Backbone bond lengths (Angstrom), bond angles and torsions (degrees), N, CA, C in turn:
res aa  C-N    CA-C-N  psi(-1)  N-CA   C-N-CA  omega(-1)  CA-C   N-CA-C  phi
1 X - - - 1.464 - - 1.530 111.88 -
2 X 1.342 116.92 -41.21 1.466 120.44 -179.31 1.528 111.77 -60.44
3 X 1.346 120.81 -45.52 1.467 119.59 177.86 1.533 112.77 -57.86
4 X 1.331 116.48 -36.76 1.457 119.15 -179.63 1.521 111.04 -69.73
5 X 1.336 116.86 -40.65 1.463 120.07 178.15 1.520 111.08 -65.12
6 X 1.319 116.92 -42.76 1.472 120.93 177.12 1.524 110.04 -59.38
7 X 1.323 115.89 -43.82 1.462 120.57 -178.55 1.520 111.62 -63.69
8 X 1.332 116.51 -46.86 1.464 120.40 -175.97 1.525 111.42 -70.54
9 X 1.323 117.21 -48.14 1.468 119.84 -177.61 1.522 110.45 -67.99
10 X 1.338 116.39 -46.95 1.464 119.40 179.20 1.509 112.01 -63.50
11 X 1.330 117.41 -42.69 1.460 120.80 179.12 1.510 111.84 -61.96
12 X 1.342 116.32 -43.34 1.466 119.73 -179.51 1.529 111.24 -64.03
13 X 1.321 117.53 -43.32 1.464 119.95 -179.79 1.528 111.56 -66.04
14 X 1.327 117.00 -39.08 1.464 119.68 175.58 1.523 110.66 -62.38
15 X 1.323 116.23 -45.91 1.460 120.07 -179.58 1.511 113.17 -64.83
16 X 1.331 116.94 -25.50 1.463 121.19 -176.54 1.526 113.88 -77.15
17 X 1.322 117.91 -11.15 1.471 119.47 177.98 1.527 108.22 -63.91
18 X 1.339 119.09 115.21 1.472 121.92 -172.32 1.532 112.24 -84.48
19 X 1.315 116.17 73.29 1.463 121.20 -173.26 1.531 111.76 -56.49
20 X 1.326 117.32 -48.48 1.468 120.51 -177.53 1.525 111.26 -62.73
21 X 1.321 116.43 -39.90 1.465 119.88 179.75 1.523 110.19 -64.96
22 X 1.330 117.36 -42.64 1.456 121.18 -179.87 1.522 111.66 -64.29
23 X 1.339 116.36 -44.84 1.462 120.18 179.79 1.524 110.65 -65.38
24 X 1.327 116.58 -45.58 1.463 120.45 -178.22 1.527 111.51 -64.58
25 X 1.317 116.76 -40.73 1.470 119.09 179.70 1.517 111.46 -64.11
26 X 1.326 116.78 -31.16 1.461 119.90 175.68 1.528 111.38 -64.95
27 X 1.342 115.69 -20.95 1.470 121.65 177.07 1.523 112.05 -104.29
28 X 1.329 116.92 9.67 1.459 120.43 170.28 1.510 117.84 91.28
29 X 1.346 118.38 19.40 1.464 118.64 177.04 1.514 110.08 -150.32
30 X 1.322 115.27 165.78 1.464 123.07 177.56 1.532 107.34 -110.71
31 X 1.335 118.99 117.88 1.467 120.38 -176.88 1.524 113.37 -64.18
32 X 1.327 117.31 -15.15 1.458 120.53 178.88 1.522 112.08 -80.35
33 X 1.325 116.16 -4.53 1.463 120.61 -178.57 1.519 113.19 -116.22
34 X 1.320 118.52 -2.34 1.466 121.62 -177.33 1.527 110.27 -131.92
35 X 1.328 115.37 163.66 1.464 120.38 177.70 1.512 111.96 58.46
36 X 1.335 115.99 -130.99 1.465 119.34 178.96 1.535 112.00 -86.43
37 X 1.320 116.48 5.03 1.466 124.43 177.16 1.526 113.18 63.12
38 X 1.314 116.55 19.30 1.453 121.15 177.29 1.526 108.70 -94.12
39 X 1.332 118.79 116.97 1.462 120.31 179.66 1.524 111.65 -78.91
40 X 1.319 114.56 73.23 1.452 120.75 -179.16 1.513 111.10 -146.36
41 X 1.316 114.74 -174.43 1.460 121.77 -174.67 1.522 113.84 -57.71
42 X 1.342 117.14 -46.97 1.464 119.58 -172.81 1.520 111.87 -63.25
43 X 1.303 117.15 -43.40 1.459 120.53 -178.82 1.526 111.17 -66.92
44 X 1.334 116.71 -41.82 1.464 119.70 177.85 1.523 110.66 -65.81
45 X 1.322 117.07 -39.37 1.473 120.03 178.12 1.518 111.39 -62.28
46 X 1.335 117.15 -39.59 1.461 120.61 178.25 1.523 111.91 -61.86
47 X 1.326 116.69 -34.16 1.466 121.27 -178.43 1.519 112.31 -83.48
48 X 1.350 117.62 -38.85 1.460 120.83 -168.16 1.521 114.89 -116.49
49 X 1.339 117.20 -14.20 1.466 119.72 -175.78 1.523 111.42 92.81
50 X 1.327 114.45 169.65 1.454 121.36 -173.60 1.515 113.13 -59.84
51 X 1.320 116.60 -49.67 1.455 119.98 -171.62 1.526 111.70 -59.34
52 X 1.317 116.62 -47.72 1.461 119.93 -178.43 1.522 111.87 -70.01
53 X 1.340 117.53 -22.85 1.463 120.60 -177.93 1.528 113.33 -89.14
54 X 1.325 117.91 -8.72 1.469 120.67 -179.48 1.528 112.59 -56.79
55 X 1.357 119.79 -41.58 1.471 118.26 177.70 1.534 112.98 -60.46
56 X 1.325 117.68 -30.46 1.462 120.42 177.59 1.528 109.58 -69.52
57 X 1.317 115.97 -46.37 1.470 120.83 178.45 1.526 110.14 -57.19
58 X 1.346 116.00 -49.41 1.458 120.40 -177.93 1.524 111.17 -67.46
59 X 1.320 116.91 -43.74 1.463 120.32 -176.96 1.513 113.06 -66.10
60 X 1.332 117.13 -44.21 1.463 119.67 -179.24 1.527 111.33 -67.60
61 X 1.332 116.88 -35.26 1.466 120.05 176.65 1.521 110.52 -68.78
62 X 1.334 115.68 -42.58 1.458 120.82 -178.30 1.527 112.04 -62.98
63 X 1.330 117.02 -32.39 1.467 119.42 177.94 1.529 110.54 -57.92
64 X 1.312 116.99 -45.69 1.459 120.34 178.99 1.513 112.54 -67.05
65 X 1.340 116.41 -39.48 1.462 120.22 -179.93 1.526 111.08 -65.04
66 X 1.339 116.22 -45.87 1.468 119.47 179.70 1.527 111.39 -64.08
67 X 1.319 116.39 -38.55 1.461 119.62 177.09 1.524 110.43 -63.01
68 X 1.329 116.76 -44.48 1.458 120.00 177.99 1.520 112.25 -61.19
69 X 1.327 116.50 -41.45 1.472 120.30 178.23 1.528 111.25 -66.41
70 X 1.329 116.16 -36.20 1.463 119.92 175.88 1.527 110.17 -61.93
71 X 1.327 116.55 -46.29 1.461 120.19 177.54 1.522 111.97 -62.72
72 X 1.321 116.46 -37.57 1.465 121.20 178.68 1.528 110.24 -63.67
73 X 1.329 115.60 -44.00 1.464 119.94 177.64 1.529 111.26 -65.06
74 X 1.328 116.16 -45.20 1.467 120.04 -178.45 1.519 111.69 -63.36
75 X 1.333 116.71 -33.02 1.459 120.87 -177.99 1.512 114.60 -86.47
76 X 1.326 117.44 -1.05 1.458 119.66 176.41 1.513 115.02 97.81
77 X 1.329 117.40 11.24 1.472 123.33 174.78 1.520 112.48 55.94
78 X 1.306 116.25 56.88 1.461 120.99 175.38 1.531 108.96 -95.14
79 X 1.337 115.48 119.58 1.459 121.14 -178.74 1.521 109.52 -126.71
80 X 1.316 116.13 147.82 1.467 121.61 173.75 1.518 107.02 -122.42
81 X 1.312 116.16 89.79 1.455 119.01 -176.43 1.514 110.58 -69.93
82 X 1.339 121.11 136.97 1.465 123.60 5.26 1.528 114.07 -94.21
83 X 1.327 117.94 11.01 1.456 118.56 -170.84 1.505 116.41 -75.13
84 X 1.325 118.51 -21.25 1.458 120.68 -179.56 1.515 111.56 109.75
85 X 1.328 116.04 -141.12 1.464 120.05 -174.35 1.527 111.00 -66.52
86 X 1.329 114.19 152.47 1.467 119.27 177.87 1.520 108.90 -158.53
87 X 1.310 115.71 171.52 1.449 122.02 174.12 1.518 113.31 57.38
88 X 1.337 115.20 -136.43 1.458 120.92 -174.85 1.524 113.59 -68.62
89 X 1.329 117.53 -15.75 1.467 119.73 179.83 1.523 113.15 -83.09
90 X 1.321 117.82 -20.02 1.459 120.03 -171.93 1.526 112.38 -60.77
91 X 1.326 117.45 -50.79 1.466 119.82 -177.30 1.526 112.00 -64.14
92 X 1.348 120.18 -47.80 1.467 118.48 177.42 1.525 113.77 -59.05
93 X 1.327 117.48 -37.94 1.468 119.82 -179.99 1.523 110.29 -66.81
94 X 1.313 116.90 -47.64 1.471 119.16 179.44 1.523 111.30 -62.06
95 X 1.333 117.09 -40.97 1.464 119.30 178.97 1.524 111.29 -66.39
96 X 1.326 117.24 -39.59 1.460 120.58 179.28 1.521 111.05 -63.81
97 X 1.331 117.24 -42.94 1.470 120.49 179.09 1.527 110.14 -67.04
98 X 1.335 117.08 -42.49 1.468 120.06 177.35 1.524 110.36 -60.84
99 X 1.336 116.54 -40.67 1.467 119.89 179.41 1.518 111.41 -66.87
100 X 1.331 117.31 -38.86 1.466 120.27 177.03 1.527 110.89 -63.74
101 X 1.330 116.53 -39.92 1.463 120.26 176.92 1.525 110.38 -64.28
102 X 1.335 115.93 -41.60 1.472 119.45 177.35 1.523 110.69 -65.00
103 X 1.338 116.59 -39.03 1.448 119.94 177.10 1.512 112.44 -63.39
104 X 1.323 116.47 -39.11 1.463 119.80 177.05 1.532 110.77 -66.92
105 X 1.321 115.87 -38.50 1.468 120.30 -178.48 1.523 112.31 -73.64
106 X 1.338 115.59 -40.64 1.471 121.22 -178.17 1.527 109.33 -130.30
107 X 1.341 117.47 71.96 1.473 121.14 -170.98 1.523 113.51 -75.54
108 X 1.317 116.20 128.57 1.452 120.99 178.71 1.528 111.25 -65.97
109 X 1.338 117.35 -25.86 1.462 121.08 -178.08 1.529 112.83 -88.24
110 X 1.316 118.59 1.25 1.470 120.74 -177.75 1.521 110.77 -140.75
111 X 1.323 116.80 41.79 1.459 120.96 174.70 1.512 114.85 63.42
112 X 1.342 117.31 23.85 1.474 122.55 178.39 1.532 112.25 61.01
113 X 1.338 116.98 24.13 1.472 122.02 176.27 1.518 108.38 -112.43
114 X 1.331 115.95 94.47 1.452 119.98 -173.98 1.512 114.49 -120.91
115 X 1.321 114.37 -166.90 1.459 121.80 -175.15 1.514 113.20 -98.30
116 X 1.324 115.52 -156.94 1.462 121.11 -170.27 1.521 114.33 -103.62
117 X 1.322 117.15 0.57 1.472 122.75 166.70 1.516 115.23 73.56
118 X 1.317 119.34 13.49 1.464 120.12 -177.06 1.526 111.28 -66.07
119 X 1.330 116.49 -47.74 1.461 119.01 -178.06 1.520 111.78 -70.49
120 X 1.334 117.66 -35.44 1.465 119.75 175.32 1.533 109.96 -61.96
121 X 1.328 116.39 -39.71 1.466 120.80 175.95 1.521 110.92 -61.99
122 X 1.328 116.62 -48.05 1.466 120.65 -178.24 1.523 110.95 -61.16
123 X 1.343 116.58 -43.88 1.456 119.60 178.62 1.514 112.57 -63.30
124 X 1.323 117.19 -39.46 1.456 120.67 177.37 1.517 111.94 -67.54
125 X 1.320 116.35 -36.73 1.464 119.55 -179.63 1.523 111.22 -66.14
126 X 1.335 116.93 -25.65 1.464 119.88 176.53 1.523 111.13 -60.80
127 X 1.340 117.09 -27.92 1.462 121.53 176.38 1.527 110.23 -86.97
128 X 1.319 116.99 -39.33 1.465 121.36 -177.98 1.527 111.59 -61.13
129 X 1.335 116.80 -46.77 1.468 121.13 -177.04 1.529 109.20 -149.46
130 X 1.337 117.75 84.24 1.472 120.24 -176.31 1.527 115.18 -53.10
131 X 1.348 120.12 -44.87 1.467 117.67 -179.29 1.524 112.27 -67.85
132 X 1.324 117.83 -35.01 1.462 120.16 175.73 1.512 111.45 -64.64
133 X 1.336 116.06 -38.12 1.461 120.86 176.11 1.529 110.76 -61.87
134 X 1.323 116.83 -44.81 1.473 120.03 179.93 1.522 111.47 -63.68
135 X 1.331 117.44 -37.46 1.465 119.57 175.91 1.525 110.69 -66.09
136 X 1.337 117.44 -35.84 1.456 120.93 176.01 1.515 111.44 -63.12
137 X 1.336 116.44 -42.61 1.473 120.56 177.22 1.517 110.26 -63.12
138 X 1.340 116.77 -41.33 1.463 120.20 178.57 1.528 111.05 -63.46
139 X 1.337 116.36 -41.25 1.470 119.85 177.86 1.523 110.42 -63.40
140 X 1.320 116.39 -43.26 1.466 120.66 177.95 1.519 110.26 -56.84
141 X 1.345 116.11 -50.91 1.461 120.45 -176.86 1.524 111.42 -64.02
142 X 1.337 116.41 -44.05 1.460 119.76 -178.02 1.519 112.96 -64.77
143 X 1.338 116.35 -47.21 1.468 119.80 -179.50 1.526 110.62 -67.66
144 X 1.331 117.09 -39.11 1.463 119.88 178.61 1.523 110.76 -63.32
145 X 1.330 116.55 -38.04 1.470 120.51 179.20 1.519 111.26 -66.16
146 X 1.331 116.59 -42.60 1.466 120.76 -178.56 1.528 111.55 -70.95
147 X 1.323 116.18 -43.11 1.472 119.93 -175.91 1.523 113.19 -90.03
148 X 1.341 115.79 -11.92 1.476 121.77 -175.92 1.533 111.06 59.46
149 X 1.324 115.02 33.58 1.461 120.55 179.23 1.521 109.03 -138.93
150 X 1.341 116.53 114.39 1.453 120.53 177.15 1.530 110.33 -63.11
151 X 1.337 116.68 -36.95 1.464 120.61 -178.36 1.527 111.39 -60.93
152 X 1.329 116.98 -44.43 1.472 120.26 179.15 1.525 109.99 -67.21
153 X 1.334 116.68 -41.21 1.455 120.44 177.51 1.514 111.90 -60.88
154 X 1.339 116.43 -41.07 1.462 120.31 179.73 1.524 111.08 -63.49
155 X 1.321 116.48 -40.99 1.463 119.16 178.04 1.524 111.02 -62.65
156 X 1.329 116.31 -42.55 1.467 119.60 179.40 1.520 110.63 -62.24
157 X 1.330 116.29 -42.84 1.455 119.94 -179.56 1.513 112.43 -64.09
158 X 1.331 116.54 -46.26 1.473 120.46 -177.20 1.522 111.44 -69.93
159 X 1.329 117.37 -47.67 1.465 119.35 -177.27 1.528 112.21 -70.27
160 X 1.331 116.75 -20.42 1.457 119.65 177.78 1.519 114.04 -82.16
161 X 1.324 116.80 -10.86 1.470 120.76 -173.95 1.530 113.70 -54.65
162 X 1.341 120.56 -47.42 1.478 117.85 179.47 1.526 112.84 -60.64
163 X 1.311 117.25 -37.91 1.472 119.87 178.51 1.520 110.94 -65.60
164 X 1.329 116.80 -41.92 1.453 119.92 179.07 1.533 110.91 -65.87
165 X 1.324 116.55 -40.10 1.466 119.48 -179.69 1.522 111.18 -65.03
166 X 1.324 116.30 -33.38 1.464 120.69 -178.10 1.532 111.86 -60.96
167 X 1.325 117.27 -22.42 1.465 121.20 177.75 1.521 112.29 -71.71
168 X 1.328 117.11 -19.72 1.462 120.51 -171.61 1.524 115.20 -124.97
169 X 1.329 117.94 -18.20 1.463 120.34 -170.04 1.527 110.80 -131.24
170 X 1.331 117.04 159.34 1.467 120.76 177.61 1.522 111.65 -62.46
171 X 1.316 115.95 154.54 1.458 121.41 -176.77 1.531 111.69 -62.97
172 X 1.337 117.38 -27.44 1.462 118.71 178.11 1.525 111.08 -64.50
173 X 1.313 117.63 -36.59 1.459 120.88 177.45 1.524 110.51 -70.14
174 X 1.313 115.59 -37.60 1.466 119.43 177.68 1.527 109.98 -62.94
175 X 1.338 116.23 -40.08 1.469 120.44 177.23 1.524 110.41 -62.62
176 X 1.332 116.84 -39.68 1.467 120.17 178.10 1.522 110.56 -64.31
177 X 1.319 117.39 -37.83 1.466 120.89 175.75 1.523 110.08 -63.56
178 X 1.325 116.16 -39.24 1.461 119.82 176.29 1.518 112.29 -60.12
179 X 1.335 116.52 -36.58 1.468 119.88 177.15 1.520 110.95 -65.41
180 X 1.328 117.26 -38.93 1.463 120.15 175.33 1.531 110.62 -60.04
181 X 1.320 115.90 -40.95 1.468 119.84 -179.70 1.524 111.37 -67.45
182 X 1.334 116.88 -27.20 1.467 119.66 176.62 1.524 111.39 -63.01
183 X 1.337 116.86 -30.49 1.462 119.90 176.87 1.527 110.83 -64.45
184 X 1.322 116.82 -37.36 1.466 120.67 175.69 1.524 109.25 -62.76
185 X 1.334 116.52 -45.41 1.459 120.07 178.02 1.516 112.32 -59.96
186 X 1.329 116.75 -39.30 1.460 121.13 177.28 1.517 110.84 -60.62
187 X 1.334 116.84 -43.65 1.466 120.18 -179.62 1.521 111.11 -65.47
188 X 1.323 117.88 -39.66 1.466 119.99 177.27 1.516 110.42 -64.40
189 X 1.330 116.64 -39.54 1.457 119.71 177.74 1.514 112.34 -63.85
190 X 1.327 117.12 -41.17 1.462 120.33 176.96 1.521 111.44 -63.62
191 X 1.342 116.38 -41.55 1.464 120.04 179.42 1.517 110.93 -63.06
192 X 1.331 116.50 -39.53 1.469 119.50 179.78 1.515 111.26 -64.05
193 X 1.327 117.58 -39.59 1.467 120.71 178.34 1.517 111.47 -67.37
194 X 1.333 115.88 -37.71 1.466 120.29 -179.02 1.523 111.12 -68.30
195 X 1.339 116.48 -34.58 1.459 120.96 -175.94 1.521 113.41 -80.45
196 X 1.334 118.22 -9.18 1.469 119.60 -179.55 1.513 110.75 -68.53
197 X 1.329 116.65 137.96 1.476 117.82 177.10 1.511 111.46 -65.90
198 X 1.330 116.88 141.31 1.462 119.78 -178.16 1.522 110.79 -98.19
């Protein structure tokens, strides 16, 4: 029980660090009040450009990675190379990443007004299944190069993650990854409802 509590509480607090809000405020604005009002990388990049938004990209990804590593440590560091987490570590890692995504979406340090958790998910998946993560990065780079669109490449990389993981991990773990992705879908659905004119 203690490893699970450490994973969930630690993951949520890590995810709650409002990186985009901190970076944007240093440049004189709140990303929750401009653009698409999403306090994440894309909105900050639209306002400030790539260079200034890099800390948001790195910070939001790192939140998921650190949460995953926390869960891995709490669960006893069980790995099945090359597939990633296994055994007693699997549940704490998945819970820690889910908690980090929830923290990013509903951050206690930023009035529970957060982003869509895509980068936190990607960073956590780097711990869940490192080779699947690397294939996702390769897909992102390849599709972005062909289409000349980072956004399209990012979608290919993220949506391809369950397929890439299936090459290395049991289907039950892939299903758990799918559940993490459902949280992203939930956040997009909430954003769509919020953006509708009243």
